[in-house]
ZATI-919540 format. One record per residue: residue in three letters; x, y, z of N, C-alpha, C in turn. Coordinates in steps of 0.02 Angstrom, whole numbers, padded with zeros to 5 digits, always signed. Layout:
N
AlaXYZXYZXYZ...
END
This chain:
257
Unk+05312+07889-03450+05293+07840-03501+05354+07798-03527Unk+05346+07737-03528+05402+07689-03552+05405+07685-03624Unk+05456+07701-03656+05460+07696-03732+05460+07624-03751Unk+05423+07602-03805+05424+07538-03827+05482+07522-03866Unk+05511+07461-03859+05571+07445-03894+05560+07391-03946Unk+05580+07408-04004+05570+07367-04059+05608+07310-04062Unk+05580+07251-04069+05617+07183-04071+05644+07171-04141Unk+05709+07160-04147+05737+07150-04211+05722+07079-04228Unk+05690+07062-04289+05668+07000-04312+05711+06974-04369Unk+05753+07012-04397+05793+06986-04454+05798+07033-04510Unk+05837+07016-04558+05851+07059-04616+05814+07031-04676Unk+05775+07076-04710+05738+07054-04768+05762+07089-04830Unk+05765+07052-04888+05778+07089-04949+05713+07096-04986Unk+05690+07152-04999+05626+07158-05037+05645+07172-05115Unk+05621+07132-05161+05640+07138-05231+05577+07158-05267Unk+05571+07220-05288+05516+07246-05325+05536+07301-05376Unk+05514+07299-05434+05527+07352-05481+05476+07409-05472Unk+05421+07398-05439+05371+07457-05434+05386+07487-05364Unk+05396+07551-05372+05419+07591-05316+05370+07592-05258Unk+05305+07594-05276+05251+07596-05225+05250+07525-05186Unk+05259+07475-05220+05263+07409-05186+05325+07406-05141Unk+05385+07429-05160+05438+07429-05120+05428+07468-05054Unk+05400+07528-05065+05381+07570-05008+05332+07537-04956Unk+05282+07498-04991+05233+07464-04945+05267+07407-04906Unk+05316+07370-04940+05348+07320-04904+05392+07343-04851Unk+05429+07395-04864+05479+07423-04819+05438+07447-04756Unk+05381+07481-04765+05341+07504-04709+05313+07447-04663Unk+05279+07406-04702+05247+07349-04669+05296+07303-04629Unk+05350+07284-04658+05398+07238-04625+05436+07279-04575Unk+05459+07339-04593+05497+07381-04544+05457+07393-04484Unk+05393+07406-04485+05351+07423-04429+05353+07364-04377Unk+05360+07299-04398+05357+07242-04352+05426+07220-04331Unk+05479+07250-04350+05545+07237-04324+05597+07205-04378Unk+05580+07207-04439+05626+07185-04488+05668+07243-04516Unk+05731+07228-04532+05779+07278-04561+05773+07261-04638Unk+05746+07310-04673+05727+07293-04746+05772+07332-04789Unk+05802+07297-04836+05843+07329-04891+05806+07310-04957Unk+05827+07348-05011+05788+07340-05071+05831+07325-05135Unk+05794+07293-05180+05827+07281-05250+05769+07296-05301Unk+05789+07320-05358+05740+07342-05407+05730+07293-05468Unk+05773+07245-05465+05765+07189-05522+05786+07127-05502Unk+05771+07075-05538+05791+07011-05523+05871+07003-05517Unk+05906+07033-05565+05981+07027-05570+06008+07062-05507Unk+05976+07125-05493+06002+07161-05437+05988+07125-05372Unk+05926+07091-05368+05911+07049-05310+05960+06996-05300Unk+05980+06956-05348+06030+06903-05335+06095+06933-05310Unk+06120+06987-05339+06178+07024-05318+06176+07038-05246Unk+06121+07071-05226+06118+07092-05157+06106+07036-05105Unk+06073+06987-05128+06068+06921-05087+06134+06893-05073Unk+06173+06889-05126+06243+06857-05118+06285+06899-05073Unk+06274+06968-05075+06316+07013-05036+06298+07010-04963Unk+06232+07008-04950+06210+07017-04882+06181+06956-04849Unk+06165+06905-04885+06133+06844-04858+06083+06859-04806Unk+06022+06884-04835+05971+06905-04790+05932+06844-04757Unk+05896+06855-04705+05858+06803-04672+05797+06786-04715Unk+05773+06827-04752+05713+06817-04795+05714+06861-04860Unk+05692+06827-04916+05683+06870-04976+05609+06875-04989Unk+05584+06932-04999+05517+06947-05027+05515+06970-05090Unk+05493+06936-05146+05509+06951-05215+05444+06955-05251Unk+05435+07009-05290+05375+07013-05336+05386+06973-05396Unk+05338+06932-05416+05343+06892-05473+05358+06934-05536Unk+05330+06991-05538+05337+07035-05601+05390+07088-05589Unk+05447+07078-05622+05501+07117-05614+05521+07152-05685Unk+05565+07199-05684+05578+07236-05746+05622+07200-05796Unk+05662+07151-05767+05709+07114-05814+05691+07042-05821Unk+05678+07002-05766+05654+06939-05762+05596+06924-05722Unk+05567+06865-05721+05515+06841-05672+05554+06830-05612Unk+05513+06835-05553+05539+06817-05491+05563+06744-05489Unk+05536+06699-05532+05556+06630-05537+05627+06631-05550Unk+05655+06668-05591+05725+06671-05611+05769+06680-05551Unk+05749+06731-05507+05786+06748-05447+05784+06684-05403Unk+05728+06657-05393+05726+06597-05349+05774+06541-05374Unk+05764+06523-05439+05811+06474-05465+05883+06491-05457Unk+05904+06553-05465+05974+06568-05461+05996+06562-05387Unk+05955+06583-05342+05981+06579-05271+05980+06505-05246Unk+05938+06465-05271+05939+06392-05249+05997+06354-05278Unk+06026+06385-05334+06083+06351-05369+06151+06373-05334Unk+06149+06424-05292+06204+06447-05262+06234+06397-05209Unk+06298+06403-05190+06322+06364-05134+06326+06408-05075Unk+06318+06376-05017+06319+06410-04953+06252+06423-04927Unk+06248+06468-04875+06190+06479-04840+06135+06511-04876Unk+06155+06555-04925+06103+06596-04963+06060+06550-05002Unk+06083+06491-05023+06036+06443-05054+05981+06424-05014Unk+05987+06432-04944+05932+06404-04907+05885+06462-04881Unk+05897+06521-04906+05858+06581-04886+05781+06569-04906Unk+05739+06576-04860+05667+06572-04876+05648+06626-04921Unk+05598+06608-04971+05580+06657-05017+05501+06657-05021Unk+05473+06720-05006+05404+06730-05019+05396+06766-05083Unk+05352+06736-05131+05338+06769-05195+05270+06802-05195Unk+05271+06861-05221+05207+06899-05226+05176+06893-05297Unk+05115+06881-05308+05081+06872-05374+05016+06895-05369Unk+04986+06901-05428+04917+06911-05435+04876+06849-05439Unk+04817+06848-05410+04775+06794-05407+04759+06768-05472Unk+04753+06808-05520+04733+06790-05589+04787+06760-05628Unk+04849+06764-05605+04906+06735-05643+04938+06676-05600Unk+04901+06626-05578+04928+06575-05541+04985+06532-05576Unk+04984+06533-05641+05042+06499-05676+05109+06527-05659Unk+05109+06595-05656+05173+06631-05642+05195+06614-05573Unk+05145+06609-05524+05168+06593-05454+05187+06522-05451Unk+05163+06477-05494+05179+06406-05493+05252+06399-05521Unk+05268+06436-05570+05334+06434-05599+05386+06457-05541Unk+05369+06503-05507+05411+06525-05451+05423+06477-05393Unk+05364+06441-05382+05368+06393-05334+05412+06332-05354Unk+05402+06310-05417+05443+06255-05443+05518+06276-05446Unk+05528+06341-05457+05597+06364-05463+05635+06365-05401Unk+05600+06371-05344+05631+06370-05275+05595+06418-05225Unk+05542+06452-05244+05505+06493-05192+05474+06448-05144Unk+05466+06475-05082+05429+06430-05028+05360+06446-05017Unk+05341+06505-05028+05269+06526-05013+05246+06576-05069Unk+05190+06570-05094+05160+06622-05141+05104+06661-05102Unk+05108+06724-05105+05062+06767-05067+05024+06806-05129Unk+04961+06799-05134+04919+06831-05185+04891+06896-05167Unk+04899+06942-05218+04866+07005-05205+04789+06995-05218Unk+04747+07038-05182+04768+07086-05124+04780+07050-05062Unk+04832+07069-05029+04848+07039-04959+04854+07099-04905Unk+04844+07089-04848+04849+07139-04794+04921+07139-04768Unk+04940+07193-04731+05003+07197-04697+05006+07141-04649Unk+04952+07123-04614+04956+07070-04559+04970+07003-04599Unk+04936+06990-04654+04951+06926-04688+05027+06923-04708Unk+05053+06978-04740+05122+06982-04754+05166+06964-04696Unk+05155+07002-04644+05199+07002-04589+05197+06930-04551Unk+05133+06900-04549+05125+06830-04525+05164+06780-04566Unk+05158+06784-04631+05196+06740-04675+05273+06750-04659Unk+05297+06814-04652+05367+06826-04649+05392+06797-04574Unk+05352+06800-04528+05365+06779-04460+05369+06700-04459Unk+05319+06669-04491+05313+06597-04494+05377+06567-04527Unk+05390+06587-04585+05439+06560-04627+05516+06569-04602Unk+05522+06630-04571+05588+06643-04546+05600+06602-04481Unk+05548+06587-04439+05551+06549-04378+05572+06474-04403Unk+05539+06448-04455+05548+06384-04472+05626+06376-04503Unk+05644+06429-04536+05713+06423-04561+05761+06425-04508Unk+05756+06465-04458+05797+06464-04396+05800+06398-04366Unk+05744+06364-04357+05744+06302-04327+05781+06249-04366Unk+05778+06253-04433+05810+06213-04480+05884+06223-04473Unk+05909+06287-04467+05979+06300-04463+06007+06270-04398Unk+05968+06279-04342+05993+06253-04276+06000+06178-04274Unk+05956+06147-04311+05952+06071-04313+05994+06037-04362Unk+06009+06071-04416+06040+06040-04472+06101+05996-04455Unk+06144+06025-04409+06206+05989-04392+06192+05920-04361Unk+06134+05913-04336+06119+05847-04297+06091+05787-04350Unk+06087+05811-04414+06060+05762-04461+06122+05710-04472Unk+06102+05646-04471+06151+05592-04480+06154+05566-04549Unk+06203+05570-04591+06202+05537-04653+06209+05464-04648Unk+06167+05427-04688+06171+05358-04687+06231+05327-04728Unk+06247+05366-04779+06304+05342-04825+06340+05397-04854Unk+06405+05396-04854+06441+05449-04883+06438+05444-04960Unk+06423+05389-04988+06424+05381-05061+06355+05399-05090Unk+06304+05394-05056+06239+05411-05081+06213+05478-05054Unk+06162+05505-05085+06136+05570-05057+06117+05560-04983Unk+06130+05608-04942+06120+05598-04867+06046+05583-04854Unk+06032+05536-04809+05965+05522-04786+05955+05554-04718Unk+05894+05562-04698+05881+05590-04634+05853+05534-04594Unk+05869+05525-04528+05845+05478-04487+05850+05504-04412Unk+05798+05493-04373+05805+05519-04306+05736+05510-04263Unk+05740+05544-04209+05685+05540-04159+05648+05601-04162Unk+05582+05602-04159+05538+05658-04164+05543+05702-04098Unk+05568+05672-04043+05580+05714-03982+05644+05753-03992Unk+05690+05736-04033+05745+05771-04046+05742+05820-04101Unk+05707+05801-04153+05698+05839-04208+05627+05838-04233Unk+05594+05895-04237+05517+05899-04251+05510+05880-04327Unk+05452+05855-04342+05436+05841-04411+05435+05907-04450Unk+05417+05955-04421+05418+06021-04466+05491+06039-04481Unk+05536+06030-04439+05607+06043-04456+05627+05998-04507Unk+05612+05931-04503+05636+05882-04552+05611+05905-04626Unk+05548+05926-04625+05517+05945-04695+05547+06005-04717Unk+05567+06054-04676+05603+06115-04696+05666+06097-04730Unk+05700+06048-04702+05768+06025-04729+05754+06000-04797Unk+05704+05954-04809+05687+05929-04871+05666+05979-04922Unk+05624+06024-04900+05605+06074-04953+05667+06123-04966Unk+05701+06145-04923+05752+06198-04934+05803+06162-04978Unk+05822+06102-04973+05872+06071-05013+05839+06034-05076Unk+05775+06044-05089+05740+06021-05148+05749+05948-05158Unk+05743+05906-05104+05754+05831-05111+05690+05796-05134Unk+05706+05735-05159+05650+05692-05185+05657+05628-05148Unk+05613+05594-05131+05615+05526-05101+05555+05514-05060Unk+05561+05467-05011+05507+05444-04967+05518+05462-04892Unk+05473+05495-04860+05480+05512-04792+05432+05468-04756Unk+05457+05430-04705+05421+05381-04662+05416+05409-04590Unk+05362+05410-04564+05357+05431-04486+05313+05382-04452Unk+05327+05358-04393+05287+05315-04355+05288+05340-04286Unk+05226+05327-04250+05221+05345-04181+05269+05303-04138Unk+05271+05319-04075+05320+05284-04033+05309+05211-04028Unk+05243+05187-04023+05231+05121-04019+05213+05088-04087Unk+05224+05130-04145+05215+05102-04210+05142+05086-04223Unk+05098+05114-04184+05028+05099-04195+05004+05135-04262Unk+05039+05188-04280+05016+05221-04341+05079+05238-04380Unk+05072+05242-04446+05132+05259-04491+05106+05298-04550Unk+05142+05358-04561+05122+05397-04622+05187+05397-04664Unk+05170+05394-04731+05224+05395-04782+05209+05449-04835Unk+05252+05491-04847+05251+05543-04896+05299+05530-04947Unk+05273+05533-05014+05319+05532-05071+05325+05604-05092Unk+05390+05627-05100+05407+05692-05107+05449+05705-05169Unk+05439+05756-05206+05474+05774-05263+05500+05845-05266Unk+05565+05851-05264+05596+05915-05264+05562+05965-05208Unk+05556+05941-05152+05535+05977-05096+05459+05995-05097Unk+05417+05949-05133+05346+05955-05134+05311+05888-05118Unk+05248+05892-05086+05212+05839-05074+05179+05810-05138Unk+05185+05741-05147+05158+05714-05207+05098+05667-05186Unk+05115+05619-05150+05068+05563-05125+05079+05555-05054Unk+05026+05539-05013+05028+05522-04945+04989+05452-04935Unk+05018+05417-04887+04992+05355-04866+04985+05357-04789Unk+04927+05334-04763+04920+05329-04692+04898+05259-04675Unk+04944+05222-04633+04934+05148-04617+04918+05112-04677Unk+04957+05123-04726+04955+05082-04783+04902+05098-04840Unk+04864+05157-04824+04808+05174-04871+04822+05246-04903Unk+04799+05257-04962+04806+05327-04989+04767+05375-04943Unk+04792+05434-04932+04762+05480-04883+04779+05552-04912Unk+04737+05599-04899+04745+05670-04924+04811+05694-04885Unk+04855+05724-04924+04919+05745-04902+04911+05794-04842Unk+04873+05841-04851+04870+05893-04795+04836+05868-04729Unk+04792+05822-04735+04758+05791-04676+04809+05743-04645Unk+04848+05708-04681+04894+05659-04655+04952+05698-04623Unk+04972+05760-04652+05025+05798-04621+05001+05830-04555Unk+04943+05852-04554+04906+05880-04491+04911+05827-04438Unk+04894+05774-04455+04893+05715-04406+04966+05700-04380Unk+05011+05694-04419+05080+05672-04408+05113+05728-04371Unk+05100+05793-04380+05126+05848-04339+05107+05840-04267Unk+05056+05806-04249+05031+05797-04179+05070+05743-04145Unk+05110+05700-04183+05149+05648-04154+05215+05677-04121Unk+05210+05687-04058+05273+05712-04022+05326+05665-04014Unk+05306+05597-04014+05354+05541-03997+05343+05498-04056Unk+05409+05474-04077+05405+05425-04135+05471+05426-04169Unk+05474+05396-04231+05534+05397-04271+05519+05419-04343Unk+05574+05444-04371+05567+05464-04443+05630+05440-04480Unk+05618+05427-04547+05675+05419-04586+05660+05435-04663Unk+05701+05465-04693+05692+05492-04761+05741+05452-04809Unk+05719+05422-04857+05763+05387-04910+05760+05424-04972Unk+05819+05456-04994+05819+05492-05057+05806+05449-05112Unk+05786+05481-05169+05774+05440-05237+05801+05480-05288Unk+05839+05444-05331+05874+05478-05392+05818+05488-05446Unk+05761+05451-05442+05706+05461-05492+05649+05473-05447Unk+05611+05527-05470+05554+05544-05430+05492+05568-05476Unk+05437+05576-05446+05382+05605-05483+05391+05678-05495Unk+05354+05707-05542+05354+05774-05555+05337+05815-05494Unk+05374+05875-05477+05352+05911-05421+05282+05941-05434Unk+05251+05948-05370+05175+05970-05365+05175+06042-05344Unk+05166+06091-05382+05166+06161-05359+05112+06175-05309Unk+05061+06134-05308+05008+06146-05254+05023+06115-05190Unk+05078+06075-05191+05104+06038-05131+05165+06062-05099Unk+05183+06127-05106+05242+06153-05080+05242+06143-05002Unk+05298+06117-04982+05305+06097-04910+05288+06157-04862Unk+05321+06217-04874+05311+06278-04833+05236+06298-04827Unk+05203+06304-04880+05132+06319-04878+05090+06267-04843Unk+05104+06204-04856+05064+06152-04823+05075+06151-04751Unk+05141+06164-04729+05157+06162-04657+05114+06220-04625Unk+05118+06276-04652+05079+06333-04625+05006+06319-04614Unk+04977+06290-04670+04897+06274-04670+04891+06220-04614Unk+04930+06169-04604+04920+06116-04563+04935+06139-04492Unk+04972+06189-04480+04989+06219-04416+04928+06258-04395Unk+04902+06298-04448+04846+06344-04432+04786+06298-04406Unk+04773+06245-04442+04726+06198-04424+04732+06171-04358Unk+04793+06151-04337+04803+06120-04273+04794+06176-04219Unk+04810+06240-04232+04799+06294-04186+04723+06304-04173Unk+04687+06299-04227+04615+06313-04222+04585+06251-04179Unk+04608+06191-04192+04580+06139-04149+04597+06145-04073Unk+04654+06175-04062+04682+06183-03991+04639+06236-03954Unk+04606+06283-03992+04567+06335-03958+04499+06313-03922
END
């Protein structure tokens, strides 16, 4: 019999004050290939994240000292790679406001209880893959001006739309993202605020943001350019880029079956 080899997927910091939840996270993520370390409070979580720079933070909203939103905000305010670490927030479905505070503070995805181990691990896999693609492509971003906030501009064949959006979300940028097909037959424009979708336009007309994103993700050839804005609309907690990307990708996968 050939022994199975566990594939290492990355390092996860699980932040939970509840011992039972910590044990659950360690078992579920450890079984699929993650190396899991633990923190028992928000302050302890920030300290350990700064020390280890994990590939993913999974944080309960309800901690013994602070809400998970505090941890997300502190990590996003740091300099260096840890500020870009993807964060999954765990919350109760009856307390959506707490999850929204976490997303606005810097969390990428909210996972509501009760959730299964499969749901948890699929979210972890999806968000860490997107974060790695972002890290690999980040050096190819061309700043338009050294005096203004850096803009993004490029070709969809060289940098996917999903990668561009992850950059915008992780750096909490505000502005307008334009995408056109290769022949400029179609154009999508997304107004973004602090890394969230606010308004979408398709061929000059208002359009549902998720539907427009799903369509634009299918454009393999074309151009994109993002123009930052110093003033922007209020961020939309329901339009977090990470969650919208996952849902749009899921819909595209269903269409392809």
